[in-house]
N, C-alpha and C positions, 0 to 999 in steps of 0.2 A: 855519330862521328862524321866530320866533314874533312875535306882537304885542309891542309894547314896554311896554304899560301892564299892571300886575298886576290891574286891575279891582277892587281892594279899596277900597270907599267909606269915608269917614270914619264913625266909630261913629255909628249912628243915621241916617245919611243914606241916601236911596234910591239904588240903583245908577243910573248914567247910561249911555245908549246911547253907543257909540263906534265910530268907523271903525277897522277893524283892518288892512287892507291893500289895495293896488291889485292886483287879480288880473290885470289886463291887463299891468302891469309885470312881475309874477311870470312870467306865461306868455311874455312876450317875452324875459326873462332866461334862460329854460329852454332856449333854442336852443343853449346851449353843449354839449349832449350829456350833461349830468348826468341821473341818474335818482333818483327817490325823492321824499320830502316836501320841498316848497319852503316850506311854512308849516304851522304847527299852532296851533290854538286853545289858549291856555294860561292864560286868565284864571281866578283862583281862584273857587270858588263856582259854576262854570258847570254847567248840566245837559246840555250838549251836547259832543260831540267833533267836530271839523272839521279837514280837512286839504286842502291843495292839493298834488296829486301830479303829477309829470311822468314820462312814459315816452318815451324816445327812439324814433325810427322803428324798427319791427319788434320792439321789446321787448314783454314780456308779463308779466301777473300770472297765474300758473298757476291752474288749476282749484281752487276751494276753496268751502267752505260757511261761512256765518256763522250758527250755530245760534240765537243769542239776540237779535240786533239787526236791525231794518230799517235800510237805508242809502239815502240819496238821493245820486245821483251826477250832477253837472252838468258837461258838457263845456265848458271855457273856451277851449280853443284846440286846433287840429289836429283829428285824427279817429282813429277806431279801430273795433274790432269787439268786441261783447259776445257771447260764446258761452255758450249755455245749453242745457239738454236739448232744447229745442224748435228749436234751430238758431242761426245767426248773425244778429246784429242790428247794423246799421250805427250808429255813434255820431258823427255830424257835429257840428261846433261848435254849441253852443246846446242840444244834446239833454239833457233832464232824464229820468233813469231811476230808477225805484224798484226796489231789490233787496230783496225781502221776506226776513225771517229764514227760515232753512231752505233758501233757494234755492241752487243750485249754479251757479257762473259762472266765467268767465275773461275777461280783457281783453287785447286786442292793439292796439298803437299802429299807426296808418297811416304813410304815407310822410313826413308832416310831424310825426310825434310826436303824443302825446296828453297834454294838460294838463287836469286835472279836479279838481273840489271834491267831497269826500265829507262827509256830515254824518249823524250818528246820535246817539242817546241815549248819554250818558256811561256808560262801563263802570264798575261799582263797583270800589273799590280792592281790591287783593289782600290777603288775610288768611292768616295762617299758623294752621293748625289741627293739633292733635295727633290721632293715630289712637286710636280707642277700644281699650282693651286686650282 
């Protein structure tokens, strides 16, 4: 699910702020057991990427590193655990966490599941390059 407006202003007009979604409604609807992205920021010309993600109870995001981008993670509903090299960190509803680029981490949803918002600088588009001969 993405926001409905393309975000493209009229030629020469300044872009306008807009309400994108109701995260409380997204989190409430996530109780059906589905996992994954519930919403993605899709406006053209944006400088950020953002996602609302739901993990059902006990599900996890395996250990990984993001080498290039800092990420902010805000717990919207439920709870979980962030596991990092320095140990486990509880993530109750309302917790705002900074995941610096280069950090290693995993997430595990608690007994009520875990719904969270992530935001980071937009990744550059993919380009196809030829190998030098």
